[in-house]
DRENPA-3360 file (N, C-alpha, C; in nm, 2 decimals, always signed):
BEGIN
1 = MKVGVLAF = +0.06/-0.13/-0.01/+0.02/+0.00/-0.01/+0.08/+0.14/+0.00 ~ +0.06/+0.20/-0.11/+0.10/+0.33/-0.14/+0.04/+0.42/-0.04 ~ +0.14/+0.52/+0.05/+0.06/+0.66/+0.13/+0.13/+0.76/+0.09 ~ +0.04/+0.84/+0.03/+0.05/+1.00/-0.03/+0.01/+1.09/+0.09 ~ +0.05/+1.20/+0.05/+0.02/+1.34/+0.16/-0.05/+1.43/+0.07 ~ -0.16/+1.54/+0.12/-0.21/+1.62/+0.04/-0.18/+1.73/+0.09 ~ -0.13/+1.83/+0.08/-0.12/+1.97/+0.13/-0.20/+2.09/+0.08 ~ -0.28/+2.13/+0.14/-0.32/+2.27/+0.12/-0.24/+2.41/+0.12;
9 = LTEYSGNP = -0.16/+2.39/+0.02/-0.03/+2.53/+0.05/-0.10/+2.66/+0.00 ~ -0.08/+2.75/+0.16/-0.10/+2.88/+0.12/+0.03/+2.98/+0.16 ~ +0.02/+3.09/+0.17/+0.14/+3.16/+0.22/+0.14/+3.13/+0.34 ~ +0.09/+3.08/+0.44/+0.12/+3.08/+0.58/+0.19/+2.91/+0.61 ~ +0.19/+2.84/+0.50/+0.22/+2.70/+0.52/+0.38/+2.64/+0.53 ~ +0.46/+2.79/+0.45/+0.59/+2.74/+0.46/+0.64/+2.73/+0.31 ~ +0.77/+2.69/+0.31/+0.80/+2.66/+0.16/+0.79/+2.53/+0.13 ~ +0.72/+2.54/+0.00/+0.68/+2.41/-0.07/+0.75/+2.30/-0.07;
17 = GAIAREAE = +0.90/+2.34/-0.12/+1.00/+2.26/-0.12/+1.07/+2.19/-0.01 ~ +1.04/+2.25/+0.08/+1.09/+2.20/+0.26/+0.98/+2.09/+0.31 ~ +0.87/+2.13/+0.28/+0.72/+2.05/+0.30/+0.77/+1.93/+0.21 ~ +0.76/+1.92/+0.11/+0.76/+1.80/+0.03/+0.93/+1.73/+0.08 ~ +1.03/+1.81/+0.10/+1.14/+1.73/+0.16/+1.12/+1.65/+0.29 ~ +1.02/+1.71/+0.37/+0.99/+1.64/+0.49/+0.89/+1.52/+0.47 ~ +0.82/+1.55/+0.37/+0.74/+1.41/+0.35/+0.80/+1.31/+0.32 ~ +0.90/+1.31/+0.19/+1.02/+1.20/+0.15/+1.06/+1.20/+0.25;
25 = KIGFESFW = +1.12/+1.28/+0.33/+1.19/+1.21/+0.47/+1.12/+1.09/+0.55 ~ +0.98/+1.16/+0.54/+0.90/+1.04/+0.66/+0.88/+0.95/+0.59 ~ +0.89/+0.96/+0.47/+0.85/+0.82/+0.39/+0.71/+0.80/+0.31 ~ +0.67/+0.90/+0.28/+0.55/+0.90/+0.20/+0.59/+0.87/+0.08 ~ +0.48/+0.80/+0.01/+0.53/+0.78/-0.17/+0.51/+0.88/-0.24 ~ +0.41/+0.97/-0.21/+0.38/+1.10/-0.28/+0.32/+1.20/-0.25 ~ +0.37/+1.32/-0.29/+0.34/+1.47/-0.23/+0.23/+1.52/-0.32 ~ +0.13/+1.56/-0.29/+0.02/+1.63/-0.37/-0.01/+1.74/-0.28;
33 = VAEHLVLP = -0.05/+1.87/-0.40/-0.11/+1.98/-0.38/-0.23/+2.01/-0.45 ~ -0.30/+2.04/-0.37/-0.47/+2.12/-0.42/-0.45/+2.22/-0.48 ~ -0.60/+2.24/-0.55/-0.56/+2.41/-0.64/-0.73/+2.42/-0.64 ~ -0.73/+2.55/-0.62/-0.85/+2.64/-0.69/-0.79/+2.77/-0.73 ~ -0.84/+2.81/-0.85/-0.77/+2.93/-0.86/-0.82/+3.07/-0.86 ~ -0.95/+3.05/-0.81/-1.00/+3.19/-0.74/-1.12/+3.12/-0.64 ~ -1.15/+3.23/-0.56/-1.28/+3.23/-0.45/-1.37/+3.31/-0.51 ~ -1.46/+3.35/-0.58/-1.56/+3.46/-0.59/-1.61/+3.52/-0.44;
41 = ASYATYYP = -1.61/+3.63/-0.47/-1.63/+3.74/-0.37/-1.77/+3.70/-0.29 ~ -1.86/+3.65/-0.36/-2.00/+3.63/-0.36/-2.04/+3.51/-0.42 ~ -2.15/+3.41/-0.38/-2.16/+3.29/-0.46/-2.30/+3.25/-0.38 ~ -2.37/+3.16/-0.45/-2.51/+3.11/-0.40/-2.48/+2.92/-0.36 ~ -2.36/+2.89/-0.40/-2.34/+2.71/-0.38/-2.33/+2.70/-0.26 ~ -2.38/+2.58/-0.22/-2.36/+2.54/-0.07/-2.25/+2.46/-0.06 ~ -2.19/+2.45/+0.04/-2.07/+2.37/+0.07/-2.08/+2.26/+0.15 ~ -2.11/+2.16/+0.12/-2.18/+2.06/+0.24/-2.03/+2.02/+0.35;
49 = RSSDGKVP = -1.91/+2.06/+0.32/-1.85/+2.01/+0.41/-1.79/+2.10/+0.54 ~ -1.87/+2.22/+0.52/-1.85/+2.33/+0.64/-1.99/+2.33/+0.70 ~ -1.97/+2.36/+0.85/-2.09/+2.38/+0.92/-2.20/+2.48/+0.89 ~ -2.11/+2.61/+0.81/-2.25/+2.66/+0.74/-2.23/+2.71/+0.62 ~ -2.21/+2.60/+0.55/-2.23/+2.58/+0.39/-2.15/+2.69/+0.33 ~ -2.05/+2.79/+0.42/-1.97/+2.83/+0.32/-1.82/+2.74/+0.25 ~ -1.81/+2.79/+0.17/-1.64/+2.77/+0.12/-1.54/+2.80/+0.18 ~ -1.44/+2.72/+0.22/-1.34/+2.78/+0.33/-1.27/+2.89/+0.23;
57 = EFYGYLID = -1.22/+3.00/+0.31/-1.15/+3.12/+0.28/-1.04/+3.07/+0.22 ~ -0.93/+2.99/+0.24/-0.83/+2.96/+0.15/-0.83/+2.90/+0.05 ~ -0.95/+2.89/-0.01/-0.95/+2.81/-0.13/-0.91/+2.95/-0.23 ~ -0.93/+3.09/-0.20/-0.89/+3.17/-0.27/-0.74/+3.20/-0.26 ~ -0.70/+3.14/-0.18/-0.51/+3.15/-0.16/-0.43/+3.05/-0.17 ~ -0.50/+2.95/-0.24/-0.39/+2.83/-0.26/-0.28/+2.86/-0.37 ~ -0.14/+2.80/-0.34/-0.06/+2.85/-0.42/-0.07/+2.75/-0.56 ~ -0.04/+2.84/-0.66/-0.04/+2.77/-0.79/+0.02/+2.61/-0.78;
65 = PFVALAMA = -0.03/+2.51/-0.82/+0.02/+2.38/-0.78/+0.14/+2.34/-0.86 ~ +0.17/+2.42/-0.98/+0.30/+2.39/-1.05/+0.39/+2.44/-1.03 ~ +0.38/+2.59/-0.98/+0.48/+2.63/-0.89/+0.55/+2.56/-0.79 ~ +0.44/+2.52/-0.72/+0.49/+2.44/-0.57/+0.54/+2.32/-0.61 ~ +0.47/+2.22/-0.71/+0.58/+2.11/-0.76/+0.68/+2.14/-0.81 ~ +0.70/+2.23/-0.88/+0.84/+2.28/-0.92/+0.92/+2.31/-0.83 ~ +0.90/+2.35/-0.71/+0.98/+2.39/-0.58/+1.00/+2.26/-0.52 ~ +0.92/+2.18/-0.49/+0.94/+2.03/-0.45/+1.04/+1.96/-0.52;
73 = ATTTSKIK = +1.00/+1.95/-0.66/+1.12/+1.87/-0.76/+1.25/+1.92/-0.70 ~ +1.29/+2.02/-0.68/+1.42/+2.05/-0.64/+1.48/+2.01/-0.52 ~ +1.38/+1.97/-0.43/+1.44/+1.94/-0.30/+1.42/+1.81/-0.26 ~ +1.36/+1.72/-0.35/+1.34/+1.59/-0.34/+1.40/+1.52/-0.48 ~ +1.39/+1.39/-0.42/+1.48/+1.28/-0.54/+1.39/+1.14/-0.57 ~ +1.30/+1.13/-0.48/+1.25/+0.98/-0.52/+1.08/+1.03/-0.51 ~ +1.03/+1.12/-0.40/+0.89/+1.10/-0.38/+0.81/+1.15/-0.54 ~ +0.68/+1.06/-0.54/+0.61/+1.11/-0.66/+0.58/+1.25/-0.61;
81 = LGTGICLL = +0.52/+1.32/-0.73/+0.48/+1.45/-0.74/+0.36/+1.49/-0.80 ~ +0.22/+1.52/-0.69/+0.09/+1.50/-0.74/+0.02/+1.62/-0.74 ~ -0.08/+1.65/-0.84/-0.20/+1.75/-0.82/-0.32/+1.67/-0.79 ~ -0.39/+1.76/-0.67/-0.46/+1.69/-0.60/-0.58/+1.79/-0.57 ~ -0.67/+1.83/-0.67/-0.65/+1.80/-0.82/-0.64/+1.94/-0.89 ~ -0.59/+1.92/-1.02/-0.57/+1.99/-1.10/-0.71/+2.02/-1.16 ~ -0.77/+2.18/-1.17/-0.90/+2.17/-1.23/-0.88/+2.23/-1.38 ~ -0.87/+2.12/-1.47/-0.82/+2.15/-1.60/-0.90/+2.19/-1.69;
89 = PERNVIET = -1.02/+2.22/-1.68/-1.10/+2.30/-1.76/-1.08/+2.43/-1.73 ~ -1.04/+2.48/-1.64/-1.02/+2.61/-1.56/-0.91/+2.68/-1.64 ~ -0.79/+2.59/-1.70/-0.69/+2.62/-1.75/-0.65/+2.61/-1.90 ~ -0.57/+2.68/-1.91/-0.54/+2.67/-2.09/-0.45/+2.53/-2.12 ~ -0.51/+2.47/-2.19/-0.45/+2.31/-2.20/-0.31/+2.31/-2.25 ~ -0.28/+2.38/-2.36/-0.11/+2.42/-2.42/-0.04/+2.49/-2.30 ~ -0.08/+2.58/-2.23/+0.00/+2.63/-2.10/+0.02/+2.50/-1.99 ~ -0.10/+2.42/-1.96/-0.09/+2.29/-1.88/+0.03/+2.22/-1.96;
97 = AKAAASID = +0.00/+2.18/-2.05/+0.08/+2.04/-2.11/+0.23/+2.07/-2.08 ~ +0.28/+2.25/-2.10/+0.42/+2.27/-2.11/+0.45/+2.25/-1.98 ~ +0.36/+2.32/-1.85/+0.40/+2.33/-1.71/+0.41/+2.20/-1.67 ~ +0.33/+2.11/-1.68/+0.35/+1.97/-1.66/+0.45/+1.88/-1.70 ~ +0.49/+1.90/-1.84/+0.61/+1.81/-1.90/+0.71/+1.85/-1.83 ~ +0.74/+2.03/-1.82/+0.87/+2.06/-1.77/+0.89/+2.02/-1.63 ~ +0.79/+2.01/-1.52/+0.80/+1.95/-1.41/+0.83/+1.79/-1.42 ~ +0.79/+1.69/-1.51/+0.82/+1.58/-1.50/+0.93/+1.54/-1.60;
105 = HFSNGRLI = +0.99/+1.63/-1.68/+1.10/+1.63/-1.76/+1.24/+1.65/-1.61 ~ +1.21/+1.74/-1.55/+1.34/+1.79/-1.45/+1.32/+1.74/-1.32 ~ +1.21/+1.66/-1.29/+1.20/+1.56/-1.16/+1.22/+1.44/-1.20 ~ +1.27/+1.41/-1.32/+1.28/+1.26/-1.38/+1.17/+1.15/-1.39 ~ +1.06/+1.23/-1.41/+0.95/+1.14/-1.43/+0.86/+1.12/-1.31 ~ +0.84/+1.20/-1.21/+0.80/+1.18/-1.10/+0.65/+1.23/-1.09 ~ +0.61/+1.31/-1.20/+0.47/+1.37/-1.19/+0.35/+1.27/-1.19 ~ +0.24/+1.30/-1.10/+0.13/+1.23/-1.13/+0.01/+1.37/-1.16;
113 = LGVGAGWF = -0.05/+1.37/-1.28/-0.12/+1.44/-1.29/-0.29/+1.40/-1.22 ~ -0.35/+1.47/-1.10/-0.48/+1.44/-1.11/-0.57/+1.53/-1.12 ~ -0.64/+1.51/-1.21/-0.77/+1.62/-1.26/-0.88/+1.60/-1.22 ~ -1.00/+1.72/-1.23/-1.13/+1.72/-1.24/-1.18/+1.83/-1.29 ~ -1.30/+1.80/-1.29/-1.42/+1.92/-1.39/-1.41/+2.06/-1.31 ~ -1.42/+2.01/-1.16/-1.48/+2.11/-1.10/-1.62/+2.10/-1.01 ~ -1.65/+2.16/-0.93/-1.77/+2.14/-0.86/-1.85/+2.26/-0.81 ~ -1.78/+2.39/-0.86/-1.84/+2.53/-0.80/-1.83/+2.59/-0.93;
121 = PEEARIMG = -1.98/+2.60/-0.96/-2.02/+2.68/-1.08/-1.99/+2.84/-1.09 ~ -2.00/+2.91/-0.98/-1.93/+3.04/-1.00/-1.77/+3.05/-1.03 ~ -1.71/+2.95/-0.95/-1.56/+2.96/-1.02/-1.55/+2.95/-1.18 ~ -1.62/+2.84/-1.21/-1.61/+2.79/-1.32/-1.63/+2.91/-1.46 ~ -1.73/+3.00/-1.39/-1.79/+3.08/-1.49/-1.70/+3.21/-1.51 ~ -1.63/+3.20/-1.39/-1.53/+3.32/-1.36/-1.42/+3.28/-1.46 ~ -1.36/+3.20/-1.46/-1.26/+3.13/-1.53/-1.32/+3.06/-1.70 ~ -1.44/+3.11/-1.73/-1.46/+3.08/-1.88/-1.53/+2.96/-1.92;
129 = VDFTKRWK = -1.55/+2.89/-1.79/-1.59/+2.72/-1.83/-1.75/+2.73/-1.82 ~ -1.81/+2.69/-1.92/-1.94/+2.65/-1.90/-1.99/+2.54/-1.82 ~ -2.02/+2.57/-1.71/-2.04/+2.48/-1.63/-2.11/+2.36/-1.68 ~ -2.18/+2.37/-1.76/-2.27/+2.24/-1.81/-2.20/+2.14/-1.88 ~ -2.10/+2.19/-1.96/-2.02/+2.12/-2.02/-1.85/+2.07/-2.00 ~ -1.86/+2.08/-1.85/-1.73/+2.10/-1.79/-1.65/+1.93/-1.82 ~ -1.74/+1.83/-1.81/-1.69/+1.71/-1.78/-1.66/+1.68/-1.96 ~ -1.69/+1.69/-2.06/-1.69/+1.71/-2.19/-1.54/+1.78/-2.22;
137 = HLRESVEA = -1.54/+1.93/-2.15/-1.41/+1.99/-2.15/-1.29/+1.94/-2.08 ~ -1.29/+1.85/-1.99/-1.21/+1.76/-1.93/-1.17/+1.66/-2.04 ~ -1.25/+1.57/-2.04/-1.22/+1.47/-2.14/-1.14/+1.54/-2.28 ~ -1.17/+1.60/-2.32/-1.11/+1.70/-2.45/-0.98/+1.74/-2.42 ~ -0.97/+1.80/-2.26/-0.82/+1.88/-2.21/-0.73/+1.73/-2.19 ~ -0.81/+1.63/-2.13/-0.70/+1.51/-2.13/-0.64/+1.46/-2.26 ~ -0.72/+1.43/-2.35/-0.72/+1.36/-2.47/-0.59/+1.48/-2.56 ~ -0.62/+1.59/-2.54/-0.53/+1.73/-2.59/-0.40/+1.72/-2.54;
145 = LRVLWTKD = -0.37/+1.69/-2.42/-0.25/+1.68/-2.32/-0.18/+1.56/-2.36 ~ -0.23/+1.42/-2.38/-0.17/+1.33/-2.43/-0.11/+1.35/-2.55 ~ -0.19/+1.44/-2.66/-0.11/+1.44/-2.81/-0.01/+1.53/-2.80 ~ -0.04/+1.65/-2.73/+0.08/+1.76/-2.71/+0.22/+1.69/-2.63 ~ +0.20/+1.59/-2.54/+0.28/+1.51/-2.45/+0.37/+1.37/-2.57 ~ +0.29/+1.38/-2.66/+0.37/+1.23/-2.75/+0.37/+1.27/-2.86 ~ +0.34/+1.39/-2.97/+0.36/+1.40/-3.10/+0.46/+1.49/-3.10 ~ +0.56/+1.48/-3.24/+0.62/+1.60/-3.26/+0.55/+1.73/-3.34;
153 = VASYEGEI = +0.46/+1.68/-3.39/+0.38/+1.80/-3.42/+0.19/+1.76/-3.40 ~ +0.14/+1.85/-3.30/+0.03/+1.80/-3.23/-0.09/+1.91/-3.29 ~ -0.19/+1.86/-3.30/-0.33/+1.91/-3.32/-0.42/+1.85/-3.25 ~ -0.56/+1.92/-3.23/-0.66/+1.88/-3.18/-0.79/+1.96/-3.22 ~ -0.89/+1.92/-3.25/-1.00/+1.93/-3.29/-1.15/+1.88/-3.24 ~ -1.17/+1.95/-3.12/-1.28/+1.88/-3.02/-1.40/+2.00/-3.06 ~ -1.52/+2.00/-2.95/-1.61/+2.07/-2.94/-1.54/+2.20/-2.90 ~ -1.45/+2.16/-2.77/-1.45/+2.26/-2.67/-1.26/+2.31/-2.71;
161 = IKFPPVKL = -1.23/+2.22/-2.71/-1.05/+2.24/-2.72/-1.00/+2.24/-2.89 ~ -0.96/+2.35/-2.91/-0.90/+2.32/-3.07/-0.75/+2.40/-3.09 ~ -0.71/+2.34/-3.18/-0.56/+2.42/-3.17/-0.50/+2.33/-3.32 ~ -0.45/+2.44/-3.41/-0.39/+2.36/-3.52/-0.25/+2.28/-3.48 ~ -0.21/+2.27/-3.60/-0.08/+2.17/-3.57/+0.04/+2.28/-3.48 ~ +0.09/+2.23/-3.40/+0.21/+2.29/-3.29/+0.30/+2.20/-3.26 ~ +0.41/+2.26/-3.26/+0.52/+2.17/-3.19/+0.52/+2.22/-3.06 ~ +0.56/+2.15/-2.97/+0.55/+2.17/-2.81/+0.68/+2.09/-2.70;
169 = GPKPAQKP = +0.75/+2.17/-2.63/+0.82/+2.08/-2.58/+0.89/+2.19/-2.46 ~ +0.93/+2.08/-2.34/+0.97/+1.96/-2.35/+0.88/+1.86/-2.33 ~ +0.93/+1.76/-2.34/+0.84/+1.63/-2.38/+0.84/+1.58/-2.24 ~ +0.76/+1.50/-2.14/+0.78/+1.47/-2.02/+0.89/+1.34/-2.06 ~ +0.93/+1.33/-1.93/+1.04/+1.22/-1.90/+0.97/+1.06/-1.87 ~ +0.84/+1.07/-1.86/+0.76/+0.98/-1.86/+0.71/+0.89/-1.99 ~ +0.73/+0.82/-2.06/+0.67/+0.77/-2.16/+0.59/+0.67/-2.16 ~ +0.47/+0.66/-2.24/+0.43/+0.79/-2.31/+0.40/+0.87/-2.25;
177 = APPILIGA = +0.36/+0.92/-2.13/+0.34/+1.04/-2.07/+0.30/+1.02/-1.95 ~ +0.30/+1.13/-1.86/+0.25/+1.11/-1.72/+0.12/+1.06/-1.68 ~ +0.09/+0.96/-1.56/-0.02/+0.92/-1.54/-0.13/+1.06/-1.52 ~ -0.25/+1.02/-1.56/-0.37/+1.12/-1.53/-0.47/+1.04/-1.45 ~ -0.49/+1.09/-1.35/-0.57/+1.01/-1.25/-0.72/+1.12/-1.26 ~ -0.82/+1.05/-1.27/-0.96/+1.13/-1.24/-0.99/+1.13/-1.11 ~ -1.01/+1.27/-1.07/-1.07/+1.27/-0.92/-1.22/+1.27/-0.87 ~ -1.26/+1.24/-0.98/-1.44/+1.24/-0.95/-1.50/+1.17/-0.85;
185 = HDPKYALK = -1.59/+1.19/-0.79/-1.64/+1.13/-0.68/-1.75/+1.07/-0.67 ~ -1.84/+1.12/-0.77/-1.98/+1.03/-0.81/-1.98/+0.91/-0.90 ~ -1.98/+0.78/-0.79/-1.97/+0.68/-0.90/-2.06/+0.65/-0.98 ~ -2.19/+0.74/-0.98/-2.27/+0.72/-1.09/-2.22/+0.75/-1.23 ~ -2.13/+0.86/-1.23/-2.11/+0.89/-1.35/-1.94/+0.89/-1.37 ~ -1.87/+0.87/-1.23/-1.72/+0.85/-1.24/-1.67/+0.74/-1.31 ~ -1.70/+0.63/-1.30/-1.67/+0.49/-1.34/-1.66/+0.50/-1.49 ~ -1.76/+0.55/-1.56/-1.76/+0.52/-1.71/-1.63/+0.62/-1.77;
193 = RVARYGDG = -1.61/+0.72/-1.70/-1.53/+0.85/-1.76/-1.36/+0.80/-1.70 ~ -1.36/+0.72/-1.61/-1.23/+0.66/-1.57/-1.21/+0.54/-1.66 ~ -1.29/+0.49/-1.69/-1.28/+0.33/-1.77/-1.26/+0.40/-1.93 ~ -1.31/+0.55/-1.96/-1.32/+0.58/-2.12/-1.15/+0.65/-2.12 ~ -1.10/+0.70/-2.03/-0.99/+0.81/-2.07/-0.89/+0.82/-1.96 ~ -0.92/+0.77/-1.80/-0.81/+0.78/-1.70/-0.72/+0.69/-1.77 ~ -0.62/+0.68/-1.66/-0.53/+0.61/-1.64/-0.54/+0.54/-1.47 ~ -0.62/+0.66/-1.42/-0.65/+0.55/-1.29/-0.79/+0.66/-1.22;
201 = WCPGGLSP = -0.82/+0.62/-1.11/-0.90/+0.69/-1.02/-0.90/+0.71/-0.89 ~ -0.88/+0.84/-0.81/-0.85/+0.84/-0.70/-0.98/+0.98/-0.65 ~ -1.07/+0.90/-0.62/-1.18/+0.99/-0.55/-1.14/+1.04/-0.41 ~ -1.23/+1.13/-0.36/-1.21/+1.18/-0.20/-1.34/+1.05/-0.13 ~ -1.28/+1.02/-0.03/-1.41/+0.97/+0.09/-1.48/+0.85/-0.01 ~ -1.41/+0.79/-0.04/-1.46/+0.65/-0.10/-1.44/+0.52/+0.00 ~ -1.52/+0.47/+0.04/-1.52/+0.36/+0.17/-1.46/+0.23/+0.07 ~ -1.40/+0.13/+0.16/-1.34/+0.02/+0.11/-1.44/-0.07/+0.06;
209 = EKARECIP = -1.58/-0.07/+0.10/-1.69/-0.13/+0.05/-1.74/-0.08/-0.08 ~ -1.69/+0.05/-0.13/-1.76/+0.10/-0.22/-1.66/+0.08/-0.33 ~ -1.53/+0.08/-0.30/-1.43/+0.06/-0.37/-1.43/-0.06/-0.42 ~ -1.46/-0.17/-0.33/-1.46/-0.32/-0.40/-1.59/-0.31/-0.47 ~ -1.71/-0.26/-0.49/-1.82/-0.26/-0.58/-1.78/-0.20/-0.71 ~ -1.69/-0.07/-0.69/-1.70/+0.02/-0.84/-1.56/-0.05/-0.91 ~ -1.45/-0.09/-0.85/-1.33/-0.09/-0.93/-1.36/-0.21/-1.01 ~ -1.43/-0.31/-1.00/-1.46/-0.43/-1.07/-1.53/-0.37/-1.20;
217 = QIKKMAKE = -1.63/-0.31/-1.17/-1.69/-0.21/-1.28/-1.62/-0.15/-1.37 ~ -1.53/-0.05/-1.31/-1.45/+0.02/-1.39/-1.37/-0.06/-1.50 ~ -1.33/-0.17/-1.44/-1.25/-0.23/-1.51/-1.30/-0.31/-1.63 ~ -1.43/-0.35/-1.60/-1.51/-0.43/-1.69/-1.53/-0.34/-1.82 ~ -1.58/-0.20/-1.77/-1.64/-0.11/-1.87/-1.51/-0.08/-2.00 ~ -1.35/-0.05/-1.90/-1.22/-0.04/-1.98/-1.22/-0.13/-2.10 ~ -1.24/-0.25/-2.05/-1.19/-0.38/-2.13/-1.29/-0.37/-2.24 ~ -1.45/-0.40/-2.21/-1.54/-0.46/-2.29/-1.58/-0.34/-2.37;
225 = EYGRDPEK = -1.61/-0.19/-2.33/-1.65/-0.09/-2.40/-1.54/-0.03/-2.49 ~ -1.44/-0.02/-2.42/-1.32/+0.09/-2.48/-1.19/+0.04/-2.53 ~ -1.20/-0.13/-2.53/-1.07/-0.19/-2.56/-0.95/-0.15/-2.49 ~ -0.96/-0.08/-2.38/-0.84/-0.08/-2.31/-0.79/-0.18/-2.20 ~ -0.69/-0.20/-2.17/-0.62/-0.28/-2.07/-0.67/-0.26/-1.92 ~ -0.75/-0.30/-1.87/-0.81/-0.27/-1.73/-0.67/-0.30/-1.62 ~ -0.60/-0.38/-1.65/-0.47/-0.41/-1.54/-0.36/-0.30/-1.54 ~ -0.38/-0.19/-1.65/-0.29/-0.07/-1.63/-0.36/+0.00/-1.56;
233 = LEFGVLVM = -0.45/+0.02/-1.51/-0.56/+0.12/-1.42/-0.49/+0.09/-1.30 ~ -0.49/+0.26/-1.24/-0.45/+0.23/-1.10/-0.57/+0.30/-0.99 ~ -0.57/+0.26/-0.90/-0.68/+0.32/-0.81/-0.64/+0.35/-0.68 ~ -0.66/+0.47/-0.64/-0.65/+0.53/-0.52/-0.79/+0.58/-0.44 ~ -0.75/+0.63/-0.32/-0.86/+0.73/-0.29/-0.76/+0.83/-0.18 ~ -0.86/+0.95/-0.15/-0.80/+1.07/-0.07/-0.91/+1.06/+0.04 ~ -0.82/+1.05/+0.17/-0.89/+1.05/+0.29/-0.86/+1.14/+0.36 ~ -1.00/+1.22/+0.38/-1.01/+1.35/+0.47/-1.03/+1.31/+0.63;
241 = GAAPTAVT = -1.01/+1.39/+0.71/-1.03/+1.34/+0.83/-0.95/+1.27/+0.93 ~ -1.00/+1.17/+1.00/-0.91/+1.10/+1.07/-0.84/+0.98/+0.98 ~ -0.69/+0.95/+1.05/-0.63/+0.87/+0.98/-0.71/+0.72/+0.98 ~ -0.69/+0.63/+0.86/-0.73/+0.53/+0.85/-0.63/+0.42/+0.94 ~ -0.69/+0.33/+1.01/-0.61/+0.23/+1.08/-0.54/+0.13/+1.01 ~ -0.44/+0.07/+1.04/-0.41/-0.04/+0.97/-0.53/-0.16/+0.90 ~ -0.64/-0.18/+0.99/-0.74/-0.25/+0.93/-0.80/-0.22/+0.86 ~ -0.82/-0.05/+0.81/-0.90/+0.01/+0.70/-0.83/-0.02/+0.61;
249 = LKRYREAG = -0.65/+0.03/+0.63/-0.59/+0.01/+0.48/-0.59/-0.11/+0.44 ~ -0.59/-0.24/+0.52/-0.58/-0.36/+0.49/-0.73/-0.39/+0.38 ~ -0.83/-0.32/+0.43/-0.91/-0.35/+0.36/-0.96/-0.29/+0.23 ~ -0.88/-0.16/+0.21/-0.85/-0.08/+0.10/-0.76/-0.18/+0.00 ~ -0.67/-0.25/+0.07/-0.60/-0.29/-0.03/-0.66/-0.43/-0.09 ~ -0.74/-0.48/+0.01/-0.82/-0.61/-0.07/-0.91/-0.56/-0.16 ~ -0.96/-0.44/-0.13/-1.08/-0.41/-0.22/-1.01/-0.36/-0.38 ~ -0.87/-0.36/-0.39/-0.81/-0.31/-0.50/-0.75/-0.17/-0.50;
257 = ISRVVMAA = -0.72/-0.10/-0.41/-0.70/+0.01/-0.36/-0.55/+0.02/-0.36 ~ -0.43/+0.09/-0.43/-0.33/+0.05/-0.39/-0.25/+0.19/-0.35 ~ -0.32/+0.29/-0.32/-0.29/+0.41/-0.28/-0.37/+0.49/-0.20 ~ -0.33/+0.56/-0.08/-0.43/+0.58/-0.01/-0.36/+0.74/+0.02 ~ -0.39/+0.88/+0.00/-0.34/+0.97/+0.02/-0.42/+1.06/+0.10 ~ -0.32/+1.09/+0.21/-0.40/+1.16/+0.34/-0.40/+1.32/+0.34 ~ -0.51/+1.40/+0.37/-0.52/+1.52/+0.36/-0.46/+1.59/+0.47 ~ -0.37/+1.64/+0.48/-0.31/+1.74/+0.59/-0.39/+1.87/+0.59;
265 = AGSAHGDG = -0.51/+1.86/+0.65/-0.57/+1.97/+0.64/-0.51/+2.14/+0.70 ~ -0.46/+2.10/+0.83/-0.40/+2.19/+0.92/-0.28/+2.30/+0.79 ~ -0.26/+2.20/+0.71/-0.15/+2.31/+0.61/-0.18/+2.41/+0.56 ~ -0.32/+2.44/+0.55/-0.37/+2.56/+0.49/-0.32/+2.72/+0.57 ~ -0.36/+2.69/+0.71/-0.31/+2.77/+0.79/-0.21/+2.82/+0.88 ~ -0.13/+2.71/+0.87/-0.02/+2.73/+0.96/+0.11/+2.61/+0.91 ~ +0.21/+2.54/+0.98/+0.32/+2.54/+0.94/+0.27/+2.38/+0.88 ~ +0.32/+2.39/+0.75/+0.30/+2.26/+0.66/+0.36/+2.15/+0.71;
273 = IKAIRELE = +0.50/+2.17/+0.74/+0.58/+2.04/+0.80/+0.52/+1.99/+0.93 ~ +0.47/+2.06/+1.02/+0.38/+2.01/+1.13/+0.28/+1.93/+1.08 ~ +0.20/+1.99/+0.99/+0.09/+1.95/+0.96/+0.07/+1.78/+0.91 ~ +0.18/+1.76/+0.81/+0.22/+1.62/+0.76/+0.29/+1.55/+0.83 ~ +0.38/+1.61/+0.96/+0.41/+1.51/+1.07/+0.33/+1.43/+1.15 ~ +0.16/+1.51/+1.17/+0.09/+1.45/+1.22/+0.04/+1.32/+1.16 ~ +0.07/+1.28/+1.02/+0.04/+1.17/+0.96/+0.12/+1.09/+0.96 ~ +0.23/+1.09/+1.04/+0.30/+1.02/+0.99/+0.29/+0.86/+1.02;
281 = SVVASAAD = +0.22/+0.83/+1.11/+0.16/+0.68/+1.19/+0.09/+0.60/+1.07 ~ +0.04/+0.69/+0.99/-0.01/+0.62/+0.87/+0.10/+0.53/+0.76 ~ +0.19/+0.60/+0.75/+0.32/+0.54/+0.65/+0.35/+0.44/+0.75 ~ +0.37/+0.41/+0.89/+0.43/+0.30/+0.98/+0.30/+0.19/+0.96 ~ +0.18/+0.26/+0.92/+0.08/+0.15/+0.97/+0.09/+0.05/+0.81 ~ +0.11/+0.15/+0.71/+0.09/+0.11/+0.57/+0.19/-0.01/+0.58 ~ +0.32/+0.02/+0.62/+0.45/-0.05/+0.60/+0.41/-0.22/+0.68 ~ +0.36/-0.20/+0.80/+0.30/-0.33/+0.85/+0.22/-0.45/+0.77;
289 = LW = +0.17/-0.37/+0.67/+0.10/-0.48/+0.61/+0.17/-0.56/+0.52 ~ +0.31/-0.54/+0.48/+0.40/-0.61/+0.41/+0.49/-0.72/+0.52;
% end
């Protein structure tokens, strides 16, 4: 079982490179950073994870994930570097392809691109996204990324993403490309999306029981509907709140989960190093499974 840690990095967290270096020292397999590009000053969306329904204020102050991971790449040598998650429809896909490939190139192939379509309509509109088409926007963006990363001359013609033949470098160190994991939460729709175009799935709050139910469905669809090799897909889960016990980690592993990513929520408001140290016990619990 691989154990990663997700940091919500703001100006109060400390240096991203130092935080990532500590995560590597502790023994985390991967270091992930969250993204929201902007927090609308007013909105009507209800946020179910807070007691008052308000979106956390720090969402508007998160450090750009590619800047943070670039800093992390310079202070580490082994730990995987992930976006958890990149709101891909809200970004220019060509700029994102270049930033991601640059990090993967200079980190010697350590990037994992976790992506999602977003859940915040007001934020999406500000960033020029048609919220009703955000999942199509995400799929086309993922397809375009792979073309830009793998072709000497790349072009894409979708409904939303369009660009003529271009040359873009550097190319990623990982061949054919860095893995792209889908962070969708709703199993009703997520399963088909992962089966169609994801390299894996890493939703938030998925229980071992739900993982056991959903993973075989994804693999079946990947093979039968899209002609893909289901054994190449990777499955993880983002855990918010209390750290899972060794028993829970074992149940995740038996359900087909190979990576558990722990959210260090305290990193948004204070010492990021302290926040990830508080999750050190999960690394030891996972090691005990082997």
